[in-house]
C-alpha positions as CSV (number, residue, x, y, z in Angstrom):
1,X,-6.2,36.5,-9.9
2,X,-6.2,38.2,-13.1
3,X,-6.3,41.4,-11.3
4,X,-3.4,40.1,-9.0
5,X,-1.2,39.0,-11.9
6,X,-1.4,42.5,-13.3
7,X,-1.0,44.2,-10.2
8,X,2.5,42.0,-9.8
9,X,3.6,42.4,-13.8
10,X,3.5,46.1,-12.7
11,X,5.4,45.9,-10.3
12,X,8.0,43.9,-12.2
13,X,8.4,46.7,-14.6
14,X,9.7,49.5,-11.9
15,X,13.2,48.2,-10.6
16,X,13.6,48.7,-6.8
17,X,16.6,51.0,-6.1
18,X,18.3,52.4,-2.8
19,X,16.0,55.8,-3.2
20,X,13.0,53.2,-2.6
21,X,13.8,52.0,0.7
22,X,14.4,56.1,1.8
23,X,10.5,56.4,0.4
24,X,9.2,53.6,1.6
25,X,10.0,54.5,5.1
26,X,8.7,57.8,4.7
27,X,5.4,56.5,3.1
28,X,4.9,54.3,5.8
29,X,5.0,56.9,8.3
30,X,2.4,58.7,6.3
31,X,0.3,55.6,6.1
32,X,0.7,55.3,10.0
33,X,-0.5,58.6,10.5
34,X,-4.2,58.7,11.3
35,X,-6.2,61.4,9.7
36,X,-10.1,61.0,9.8
37,X,-12.1,63.5,7.7
38,X,-12.4,66.6,9.5
39,X,-9.5,65.8,11.4
40,X,-6.3,65.9,9.4
41,X,-3.9,68.2,10.8
42,X,-1.2,65.3,11.5
43,X,-1.6,64.1,8.2
44,X,-1.0,67.6,6.5
45,X,1.9,68.6,8.8
46,X,3.7,65.6,8.2
47,X,3.5,66.4,4.2
48,X,4.5,69.8,4.7
49,X,7.7,68.4,6.9
50,X,8.6,66.9,3.6
51,X,8.7,69.9,1.7
52,X,11.9,71.3,-0.1
53,X,12.9,74.6,1.4
54,X,11.9,77.0,-1.6
55,X,8.5,75.5,-1.4
56,X,6.1,78.2,0.0
57,X,3.0,76.5,1.4
58,X,-0.4,78.2,2.6
59,X,-3.4,76.3,4.4
60,X,-6.8,77.8,3.5
61,X,-9.8,78.2,5.7
62,X,-10.9,74.7,5.5
63,X,-7.8,73.6,5.9
64,X,-6.5,72.4,2.6
65,X,-2.6,72.9,2.0
66,X,-1.1,74.0,-1.0
67,X,1.9,75.1,-2.9
68,X,2.0,77.5,-5.9
69,X,5.2,78.5,-8.5
70,X,5.0,80.0,-11.6
71,X,2.5,83.1,-12.8
72,X,0.0,83.5,-15.3
73,X,-1.9,81.4,-17.4
74,X,-2.3,78.8,-17.9
75,X,-3.2,77.6,-14.4
76,X,-2.8,73.7,-13.8
77,X,-3.6,72.2,-10.6
78,X,-2.5,68.6,-9.3
79,X,-4.9,67.4,-6.4
80,X,-4.4,64.6,-3.9
81,X,-6.8,63.9,-0.7
82,X,-5.4,63.9,2.7
83,X,-7.8,62.3,4.5
84,X,-9.6,59.1,5.5
85,X,-12.5,57.2,6.3
86,X,-13.0,56.6,9.8
87,X,-14.9,57.1,13.1
88,X,-15.7,59.9,15.4
89,X,-16.9,59.2,19.1
90,X,-20.6,59.5,19.2
91,X,-21.6,58.9,22.6
92,X,-19.6,58.3,26.2
93,X,-21.8,56.0,28.4
94,X,-22.2,55.9,32.1
95,X,-20.1,52.9,32.7
96,X,-17.1,54.3,30.0
97,X,-17.4,53.0,26.9
98,X,-17.2,55.2,23.6
99,X,-19.7,54.4,20.7
100,X,-18.9,55.3,17.5
101,X,-20.1,56.9,14.5
102,X,-18.8,56.3,10.9
103,X,-18.8,59.5,8.7
104,X,-17.2,60.0,5.4
105,X,-18.1,58.4,2.1
106,X,-20.1,55.0,1.5
107,X,-17.7,51.7,1.4
108,X,-17.7,48.8,-1.0
109,X,-16.6,46.7,1.3
110,X,-19.3,44.9,3.8
111,X,-16.6,43.9,6.1
112,X,-15.3,47.5,6.7
113,X,-16.5,47.6,10.1
114,X,-16.0,44.3,11.2
115,X,-12.1,44.9,10.4
116,X,-12.4,47.5,13.2
117,X,-14.0,44.7,16.1
118,X,-11.5,43.6,18.2
119,X,-8.2,46.1,17.4
120,X,-6.4,48.2,19.4
121,X,-7.4,52.0,18.5
122,X,-6.0,55.5,19.0
123,X,-8.6,58.1,19.9
124,X,-7.3,61.9,19.1
125,X,-7.7,64.3,22.0
126,X,-8.4,67.6,21.8
127,X,-5.0,67.9,23.0
128,X,-3.5,66.4,20.0
129,X,-2.2,63.4,22.3
130,X,-3.2,59.8,21.0
131,X,-5.2,57.9,23.5
132,X,-5.1,54.0,23.6
133,X,-8.4,52.0,23.9
134,X,-9.4,49.1,22.1
135,X,-12.5,47.9,20.4
136,X,-14.6,45.4,22.4
137,X,-15.0,41.6,21.0
138,X,-16.9,39.0,22.0
139,X,-14.7,36.7,24.1
140,X,-13.9,33.3,22.4
141,X,-14.4,31.0,25.6
142,X,-18.1,32.0,25.7
143,X,-18.6,31.2,22.1
144,X,-20.9,28.0,23.0
145,X,-23.2,30.6,24.4
146,X,-24.0,32.5,21.6
147,X,-26.9,31.4,19.1
148,X,-24.8,30.3,15.8
149,X,-26.4,33.1,13.8
150,X,-25.0,35.5,16.2
151,X,-21.4,34.0,15.7
152,X,-22.1,34.0,11.9
153,X,-23.4,37.5,12.0
154,X,-20.9,40.1,10.2
155,X,-20.4,42.7,12.5
156,X,-21.6,46.6,11.9
157,X,-21.3,49.7,13.4
158,X,-23.2,48.8,16.4
159,X,-21.1,46.5,17.5
160,X,-18.2,48.7,18.0
161,X,-17.6,49.6,21.5
162,X,-14.5,50.9,22.4
163,X,-12.8,50.4,25.9
164,X,-10.3,52.8,27.1
165,X,-10.3,51.2,30.3
166,X,-12.4,53.7,32.1
167,X,-15.0,52.7,34.6
168,X,-17.3,55.4,34.2
169,X,-17.9,58.7,32.1
170,X,-16.0,61.2,34.4
171,X,-12.8,58.6,34.1
172,X,-13.2,59.1,30.0
173,X,-13.4,62.9,30.7
174,X,-10.1,62.8,32.6
175,X,-8.1,61.4,29.7
176,X,-9.4,64.1,27.7
177,X,-12.0,62.2,25.1
178,X,-14.9,64.2,24.1
179,X,-17.7,63.7,21.6
180,X,-16.5,64.0,18.0
181,X,-12.7,63.1,18.8
182,X,-11.8,61.1,15.9
183,X,-10.9,57.1,16.5
184,X,-8.7,54.8,14.0
185,X,-6.4,51.5,14.4
186,X,-3.3,51.8,15.8
187,X,-1.7,48.9,13.9
188,X,-2.1,50.9,10.6
189,X,0.9,50.3,8.3
190,X,3.4,47.3,7.5
191,X,6.7,47.5,5.5
192,X,7.1,44.7,3.3
193,X,9.3,43.3,0.8
194,X,9.9,44.8,-2.5
195,X,9.3,48.4,-1.4
196,X,5.7,48.0,-0.9
197,X,3.5,49.3,2.0
198,X,0.3,48.0,3.6
199,X,-1.9,49.4,5.7
200,X,-5.0,51.8,5.9
201,X,-6.0,54.4,3.3
202,X,-2.7,53.5,1.7
203,X,-4.1,54.2,-2.1
204,X,-5.3,57.4,-1.1
205,X,-1.9,58.3,0.9
206,X,0.1,57.3,-2.3
207,X,-1.7,60.1,-4.4
208,X,-0.4,62.6,-1.6
209,X,3.0,61.3,-1.1
210,X,3.3,61.3,-5.1
211,X,2.7,64.8,-5.1
212,X,5.2,65.6,-2.5
213,X,8.1,63.2,-4.6
214,X,7.2,65.7,-7.2
215,X,8.4,68.8,-4.9
216,X,11.2,67.1,-3.6
217,X,12.7,65.6,-6.9
218,X,12.9,69.3,-8.4
219,X,16.1,70.8,-8.5
220,X,15.0,74.2,-7.2
221,X,12.0,76.4,-7.6
222,X,10.8,75.7,-11.3
223,X,9.5,78.5,-13.8
224,X,6.9,76.7,-15.7
225,X,4.9,78.3,-18.5
226,X,1.8,79.7,-16.5
227,X,1.0,78.6,-13.1
228,X,1.4,75.0,-11.4
229,X,-0.4,74.6,-7.9
230,X,-0.2,71.5,-5.8
231,X,-3.0,71.0,-3.5
232,X,-3.5,68.5,-0.7
233,X,-7.3,68.8,0.2
234,X,-9.2,67.7,3.6
235,X,-12.7,66.0,4.0
236,X,-12.2,64.2,0.5
237,X,-14.2,61.2,2.2
238,X,-16.6,63.7,3.8
239,X,-18.4,64.9,0.6
240,X,-15.5,66.3,-0.9
241,X,-15.8,69.4,0.8
242,X,-12.2,70.4,0.4
243,X,-12.3,70.0,-3.1
244,X,-15.7,72.1,-3.3
245,X,-13.9,74.8,-1.2
246,X,-11.2,75.0,-3.7
247,X,-13.6,74.8,-6.9
248,X,-15.1,77.9,-5.4
249,X,-11.7,79.8,-5.0
250,X,-9.9,78.8,-8.4
251,X,-11.0,78.2,-11.9
252,X,-7.8,76.1,-13.5
253,X,-7.2,75.6,-16.9
254,X,-6.9,71.5,-16.2
255,X,-6.6,69.5,-13.0
256,X,-5.1,66.0,-12.3
257,X,-6.9,64.7,-9.2
258,X,-5.2,61.6,-7.8
259,X,-7.5,59.1,-5.6
260,X,-9.2,55.9,-5.6
261,X,-10.0,54.6,-8.6
262,X,-13.1,53.5,-7.3
263,X,-13.9,56.6,-6.0
264,X,-12.6,58.9,-8.4
265,X,-15.4,59.8,-11.0
266,X,-18.1,61.0,-8.5
267,X,-15.6,63.5,-7.6
268,X,-15.8,66.4,-10.4
269,X,-17.1,69.8,-8.5
270,X,-20.0,71.2,-10.4
271,X,-18.1,74.5,-10.5
272,X,-15.6,72.9,-12.6
273,X,-17.8,71.7,-15.4
274,X,-15.9,73.0,-18.0
275,X,-12.2,72.1,-16.6
276,X,-10.7,69.1,-18.3
277,X,-9.8,66.8,-15.6
278,X,-7.5,63.8,-15.5
279,X,-8.0,61.2,-12.9
280,X,-5.1,59.2,-12.0
281,X,-4.7,56.4,-9.0
282,X,-2.1,54.5,-7.4
283,X,-2.9,50.6,-8.1
284,X,-3.6,48.9,-4.9
285,X,-4.1,45.1,-3.3
286,X,-6.7,44.3,-1.1
287,X,-8.7,47.5,-1.8
288,X,-10.7,49.1,0.7
289,X,-9.4,47.1,3.3
290,X,-7.3,47.7,6.4
291,X,-4.2,46.2,4.3
292,X,-4.5,48.0,1.2
293,X,-0.8,47.4,-0.3
294,X,0.6,49.8,-2.6
295,X,4.3,49.5,-4.3
296,X,6.4,52.9,-3.7
297,X,7.9,52.4,-7.3
298,X,4.4,53.1,-8.4
299,X,4.4,56.3,-6.5
300,X,7.8,57.0,-8.3
301,X,6.2,56.1,-11.6
302,X,3.1,58.6,-11.2
303,X,5.7,61.3,-10.0
304,X,7.5,60.7,-13.3
305,X,4.3,60.9,-15.4
306,X,3.1,64.1,-13.7
307,X,6.3,65.5,-14.4
308,X,6.1,64.8,-17.9
309,X,2.4,66.0,-18.4
310,X,2.9,69.4,-16.7
311,X,6.4,69.9,-18.2
312,X,8.2,69.9,-15.1
313,X,12.0,68.8,-14.7
314,X,12.7,66.5,-12.1
315,X,16.4,66.0,-10.4
316,X,17.6,62.9,-8.6
317,X,15.3,63.6,-5.6
318,X,18.4,63.7,-3.0
319,X,18.4,67.2,-2.2
320,X,17.1,69.0,1.2
321,X,16.3,65.7,3.0
322,X,15.3,66.4,6.7
323,X,14.4,64.3,9.5
324,X,10.2,64.1,10.0
325,X,9.1,65.6,12.9
326,X,8.3,63.3,15.9
327,X,4.7,61.6,15.7
328,X,2.1,62.9,18.0
329,X,2.5,61.9,21.8
330,X,0.3,58.8,22.7
331,X,-0.3,58.3,26.4
332,X,0.0,54.8,27.7
333,X,3.3,53.9,26.5
334,X,5.1,53.4,30.0
335,X,4.6,50.5,32.5
336,X,5.4,50.8,36.5
337,X,4.9,48.3,39.4
338,X,3.6,44.9,38.6
339,X,3.1,45.9,35.2
340,X,6.8,46.5,34.6
341,X,7.0,42.6,35.2
342,X,4.1,42.1,32.6
343,X,5.1,44.3,29.8
344,X,8.3,42.1,28.7
345,X,6.3,39.0,29.0
346,X,3.3,40.5,26.9
347,X,5.9,41.9,24.2
348,X,7.5,38.5,23.8
349,X,6.3,36.2,21.4
350,X,5.3,32.5,22.1
351,X,2.6,30.6,19.9
352,X,1.7,27.3,21.0
353,X,4.4,25.1,20.1
354,X,7.2,27.8,19.9
355,X,7.4,29.2,23.6
356,X,11.1,29.4,24.0
357,X,11.8,33.2,23.8
358,X,8.9,33.7,26.5
359,X,10.5,30.5,29.0
360,X,14.1,32.5,28.5
361,X,12.4,35.8,29.9
362,X,11.0,33.6,32.6
363,X,14.1,32.5,33.9
364,X,15.6,36.0,33.8
365,X,12.5,37.1,36.1
366,X,12.7,34.4,38.4
367,X,14.1,35.0,42.4
368,X,17.9,34.5,42.5
369,X,17.4,31.5,44.9
370,X,15.2,29.8,42.2
371,X,16.5,26.6,40.6
372,X,14.1,25.8,37.7
373,X,14.5,22.5,35.3
374,X,13.4,22.3,31.8
375,X,12.1,18.9,30.8
376,X,11.5,17.3,27.4
377,X,8.6,18.9,26.5
378,X,10.0,22.6,27.4
379,X,8.0,22.9,30.5
380,X,9.9,25.1,33.0
381,X,9.5,24.1,37.0
382,X,10.8,24.7,40.2
383,X,10.2,23.2,43.8
384,X,10.8,23.9,47.3
385,X,9.8,23.9,50.8
386,X,9.3,21.0,53.1
387,X,6.9,18.0,54.2
388,X,3.3,19.3,54.5
389,X,1.0,19.2,51.5
390,X,2.2,18.8,48.0
391,X,1.0,21.9,46.0
392,X,1.0,22.8,42.3
393,X,0.6,26.5,40.8
394,X,0.8,26.1,36.8
395,X,0.7,28.9,34.3
396,X,1.5,28.6,30.5
397,X,3.9,30.2,28.5
398,X,2.2,29.9,25.1
399,X,-0.3,32.0,23.3
400,X,-2.7,31.4,20.1
401,X,-1.7,32.3,16.8
402,X,-0.7,30.7,13.7
403,X,2.0,28.4,11.9
404,X,3.1,28.3,8.4
405,X,2.4,25.0,6.4
406,X,3.7,25.9,3.2
407,X,4.7,28.2,0.7
408,X,2.4,28.7,-2.8
409,X,3.9,29.5,-5.9
410,X,3.0,33.2,-6.0
411,X,5.1,34.0,-2.5
412,X,1.9,33.5,0.0
413,X,1.9,31.3,2.7
414,X,-0.6,28.8,4.0
415,X,-1.0,28.6,7.7
416,X,-3.4,26.9,10.2
417,X,-4.2,28.0,13.9
418,X,-2.6,27.2,16.8
419,X,-5.3,27.4,19.7
420,X,-9.0,28.6,19.5
421,X,-9.8,32.3,18.3
422,X,-12.5,34.1,16.1
423,X,-10.6,34.1,12.7
424,X,-12.1,37.6,11.9
425,X,-10.0,39.1,14.2
426,X,-6.7,38.5,12.5
427,X,-8.3,38.8,9.0
428,X,-6.5,41.7,7.4
429,X,-4.3,42.4,10.1
430,X,-0.2,42.8,9.9
431,X,2.0,40.0,11.2
432,X,5.4,39.3,12.0
433,X,6.5,35.5,10.9
434,X,9.1,34.5,13.3
435,X,12.3,32.9,11.4
436,X,15.9,31.9,12.0
437,X,16.7,35.5,10.4
438,X,14.3,36.9,12.7
439,X,10.8,38.8,12.5
440,X,9.7,39.0,8.8
441,X,6.8,41.3,8.2
442,X,3.6,40.1,6.4
443,X,-0.2,40.6,6.4
444,X,-2.9,38.2,6.6
445,X,-4.5,38.6,3.5
446,X,-8.3,39.1,3.0
447,X,-10.8,36.2,2.0
448,X,-11.2,36.1,-1.6
449,X,-14.4,38.1,-2.6
450,X,-14.2,39.8,0.8
451,X,-16.4,42.8,-0.3
452,X,-19.0,40.7,-0.9
453,X,-18.3,38.4,2.0
454,X,-21.6,36.2,3.6
455,X,-20.2,35.4,6.8
456,X,-18.4,36.9,9.8
457,X,-15.9,34.0,9.9
458,X,-13.4,33.4,7.0
459,X,-12.6,29.9,6.3
460,X,-8.9,28.9,7.7
461,X,-8.1,27.6,4.1
462,X,-8.6,31.2,2.8
463,X,-6.6,32.9,5.0
464,X,-2.8,33.4,3.5
465,X,0.2,35.4,4.7
466,X,1.2,37.9,2.1
467,X,4.8,39.2,2.3
468,X,5.2,41.7,-0.9
469,X,7.0,38.8,-2.4
470,X,6.2,37.3,-6.1
471,X,7.3,33.8,-5.8
472,X,8.1,30.9,-3.3
473,X,11.9,31.9,-4.0
474,X,11.5,35.2,-2.9
475,X,9.5,34.4,0.3
476,X,11.9,31.3,0.8
477,X,14.8,34.2,0.7
478,X,13.4,36.3,3.2
479,X,13.8,32.9,5.6
480,X,10.1,31.9,5.7
481,X,9.7,28.0,5.8
482,X,6.6,25.6,6.7
483,X,6.6,25.4,10.7
484,X,7.2,28.6,11.6
485,X,5.1,30.6,14.0
486,X,3.2,33.7,12.9
487,X,1.5,36.4,15.4
488,X,-0.3,39.7,15.1
489,X,1.9,42.4,16.1
490,X,1.3,43.1,20.0
491,X,2.3,45.9,22.4
492,X,1.9,46.2,26.4
493,X,-0.4,49.7,26.9
494,X,-1.6,51.1,29.8
495,X,-5.2,52.4,29.4
496,X,-7.2,54.4,32.0
497,X,-5.5,53.5,35.6
498,X,-5.4,51.0,36.7
499,X,-5.8,48.9,33.7
500,X,-3.9,47.6,30.4
501,X,-4.1,45.8,27.4
502,X,-1.9,43.6,25.6
503,X,-2.2,40.5,23.1
504,X,-1.3,37.1,25.4
505,X,-2.4,38.7,28.9
506,X,-3.5,35.1,28.7
507,X,-1.6,33.6,30.1
508,X,1.3,36.0,30.8
509,X,-0.6,37.8,33.8
510,X,-1.0,34.2,35.2
511,X,3.2,34.0,35.0
512,X,3.6,37.4,36.1
513,X,1.2,36.6,39.5
514,X,3.4,33.5,39.9
515,X,6.5,35.3,39.9
516,X,5.3,38.5,42.0
517,X,4.4,35.6,44.5
518,X,7.9,33.9,44.5
519,X,9.1,37.1,45.9
520,X,6.9,37.4,48.5
521,X,7.8,33.9,50.3
522,X,10.7,32.7,51.8
523,X,11.6,29.0,50.8
524,X,12.9,28.1,54.2
525,X,10.1,28.8,56.3
526,X,7.3,27.1,54.0
527,X,5.7,23.8,55.7
528,X,4.0,22.8,52.2
529,X,6.1,21.3,49.0
530,X,5.7,23.7,46.5
531,X,6.0,23.2,42.5
532,X,5.9,26.3,40.5
533,X,5.4,25.3,37.1
534,X,5.3,27.1,33.5
535,X,3.9,24.9,31.1
536,X,3.8,24.8,27.3
537,X,1.2,23.9,24.7
538,X,-2.0,24.9,26.7
539,X,-3.5,26.7,24.2
540,X,-3.2,23.4,22.0
541,X,-4.5,20.9,24.1
542,X,-2.5,21.1,27.4
543,X,0.2,19.3,25.9
544,X,2.7,20.5,28.7
545,X,0.5,20.0,31.7
546,X,-0.7,16.2,30.5
547,X,3.0,15.4,30.4
548,X,3.6,16.8,33.7
549,X,0.7,14.8,35.3
550,X,2.9,11.9,34.2
551,X,5.2,12.4,36.9
552,X,3.7,15.1,39.4
553,X,0.9,14.1,41.5
554,X,0.3,17.0,43.9
555,X,-2.8,17.1,46.4
556,X,-3.7,20.4,45.1
557,X,-3.3,21.9,41.6
558,X,-3.7,25.5,41.3
559,X,-4.2,26.9,37.5
560,X,-3.2,30.3,37.4
561,X,-5.2,31.6,34.3
562,X,-7.6,34.1,33.5
563,X,-11.1,33.9,34.3
564,X,-12.9,35.1,31.1
565,X,-15.7,37.6,32.4
566,X,-18.8,38.7,31.1
567,X,-17.9,42.3,32.4
568,X,-18.2,43.6,29.1
569,X,-21.0,44.9,26.8
570,X,-21.4,42.5,23.9
571,X,-21.1,39.0,26.0
572,X,-23.9,36.9,27.7
573,X,-24.6,38.3,31.0
574,X,-25.7,35.5,33.1
575,X,-22.7,33.7,33.1
576,X,-19.2,34.7,34.7
577,X,-20.1,38.0,35.8
578,X,-16.8,39.2,37.5
579,X,-16.1,42.8,37.3
580,X,-13.0,44.0,36.8
581,X,-11.1,45.5,40.1
582,X,-13.2,43.9,42.5
583,X,-10.3,41.2,43.3
584,X,-9.2,37.7,41.9
585,X,-11.8,34.9,41.0
586,X,-11.8,31.4,42.6
587,X,-12.7,29.7,39.2
588,X,-14.8,27.0,40.9
589,X,-16.0,25.4,37.9
590,X,-15.3,25.6,33.8
591,X,-15.6,22.9,31.2
592,X,-13.3,20.7,32.7
593,X,-12.4,21.5,36.6
594,X,-15.0,21.0,39.4
595,X,-13.5,22.7,42.8
596,X,-15.0,20.8,45.9
597,X,-17.3,23.0,47.9
598,X,-15.0,22.7,51.3
599,X,-11.8,23.6,49.1
600,X,-13.4,26.9,48.2
601,X,-14.7,27.2,52.0
602,X,-11.2,27.0,52.7
603,X,-9.6,29.3,50.4
604,X,-12.3,31.9,50.9
605,X,-11.9,32.0,54.3
606,X,-7.8,32.4,53.8
607,X,-8.8,35.1,51.8
608,X,-11.4,37.1,54.3
609,X,-8.7,36.6,57.2
610,X,-6.2,38.3,54.9
611,X,-8.5,40.9,53.7
612,X,-7.7,39.9,49.9
613,X,-11.2,40.6,47.9
614,X,-12.0,37.2,46.5
615,X,-15.0,36.8,43.9
616,X,-16.1,33.6,43.2
617,X,-17.3,32.1,39.7
618,X,-18.2,29.6,37.0
619,X,-17.1,30.3,33.6
620,X,-16.3,28.5,29.8
621,X,-13.0,27.0,29.0
622,X,-10.3,24.8,30.6
623,X,-7.2,25.1,32.4
624,X,-4.0,23.2,32.8
625,X,-4.8,21.9,36.4
626,X,-7.7,19.5,35.3
627,X,-4.9,17.4,33.9
628,X,-3.8,16.2,37.2
629,X,-7.3,15.6,38.7
630,X,-7.1,12.4,37.1
631,X,-3.8,11.3,39.5
632,X,-6.0,12.8,42.7
633,X,-5.4,16.4,42.9
634,X,-8.1,18.6,43.9
635,X,-7.7,21.1,40.8
636,X,-8.7,24.8,41.7
637,X,-8.7,27.9,39.1
638,X,-7.0,30.9,40.5
639,X,-7.8,34.2,38.0
640,X,-8.0,37.5,37.1
641,X,-11.0,38.7,35.7
642,X,-10.1,39.3,32.1
643,X,-12.1,41.0,29.0
644,X,-11.9,39.7,25.5
645,X,-10.3,36.6,25.6
646,X,-8.0,35.2,22.8
647,X,-8.1,38.7,21.0
648,X,-5.4,41.2,20.4
649,X,-7.2,43.4,22.9
650,X,-7.4,41.4,26.4
651,X,-7.5,43.6,29.3
652,X,-6.2,43.4,32.8
653,X,-6.9,45.7,36.0
654,X,-3.6,45.9,38.3
655,X,-5.6,45.7,41.6
656,X,-6.7,42.3,40.4
657,X,-3.0,41.2,39.7
658,X,-1.6,42.4,42.8
659,X,-4.3,40.7,45.0
660,X,-4.1,37.3,42.9
661,X,-0.3,37.2,43.7
662,X,-0.9,37.9,47.3
663,X,-3.8,35.0,47.7
664,X,-1.0,32.8,45.8
665,X,1.4,33.3,48.4
666,X,-1.0,32.9,51.2
667,X,-1.9,29.5,50.0
668,X,2.0,28.7,49.9
669,X,2.2,29.3,53.5
670,X,-1.3,28.4,54.9
671,X,-3.1,26.2,52.9
């Protein structure tokens, strides 16, 4: 806490200005750009794009970027790094997974690799395109099958499997991925209140941005006494190879090296043993994590300090402002066919107990003939068809996430989980808090003493939201209050065809399957009485389904929900093996439902006649349909095989989604 207080006190000494917002936007972009050691091209070009017109830059043979002005002695150098610690592809497996190698300097944070588990990532292919993937994680629903010691074990490099949606090595090659391609997190940067930026490698990038600001602040090309050279080095995290190359080529009279405080004393090159070196760094919160926090006012302060120590004159920094170049292209951002329905559902937030936004999207996607009714709990349902059997098809609106429970005096917020999850997947990740004013950015701060953690899972009480604020009043001014939902940032992304990933695939894919099935049936011709329901509170005790079961008594209750499959390299293989792309799954048994054999046989026969591939399986977890069994319903789970349940990286295969919707429509017509 003493360190945090000192950090905040420094910030309070530095007033925020309008120019801070501009700097924050540019710095956010720099942090958001991947630059694993040895693969710094995108970062270097983004830095160079911010130079004023008079700055003449050059790149040496290893990739160091430099700008010099003045002439003669003495020669002063100011040096900052471009690169970051990260990963490269070390192997492509026969079944299409990527294994990773962590290269670069050692980390003092034992959770370094664990922060990568179960996260969206980007692979930078040889073409320069960013290819979407995810790192695998054990599925939450299968947790009870694991040895407790395995659940408690801190994850390391051996646990990192990258899934790009490919079924085999050939499909990986078609994406343009090769061994040695760099890999790092997709969700890299979060702009916070008070001009602060959280993200990957933020402290080192602050040094690079400070040198950029030094150039931008000059009213024109300076004429110092002697020569001044600004250098942005590469491969600082890989044995300081960029600085070593520089030291062999140039022998300055003095040097200023800006880096991370924990590594600075180790970086002096032998060739400069007689060169006075001044080590500088920008202070950061949560060092060596994926949410390092830097205040851009500190970047400005360092810029002024460097100018004063080198005798450079600074202007107001407003000259020669130009837009930043477009980021490298990413593949997988489009959504077509059934995925065009799924995408807006995935990208709408609806933590359990806060489902209203999702419910409204469902209303808009229903067919024109539908007349939905909303009950007191917030469930949405519609009934149609005449006579015959009473059939219920239900999918849930909610997703797992967090809820704010209160604000602390230091501006941070306490939270509780809404639904089951591995908390380690959300520690040190960016989030949104959903307020009446809109989404407010925050990060889930790493647990206390994270660098020396002894177990994989943090305690819920130790996870707090950090907004960049310094008091409860500042956080309240953002619109944050107890009872509001908080959830990780999410995006629907297509992987290798025909697969896609996104947070809350459970159960937005189930909703999509129901919406697609409704378009395949004519209510006027149905001989069964059909109710289609979209429930609330499934992830937090099945509250919506339980309420509906008090007034609805169908003969059959079908839950359209995920079949948590072990079609992954890191889940137990003796249960729930339903490969993606092999068709929907009849969920015959889980922890709450047990479907009669006669019903399984009847559905199987109908599917075979209609040439719909169908897998039969048993898994862990539970679904809404069980709530209706006490009233006499035969409860059935109809599912798609899904990977990585209750994480930010759930994966689905479009073929399974299409066939699932066809099966639902078939049962509506013929069961």
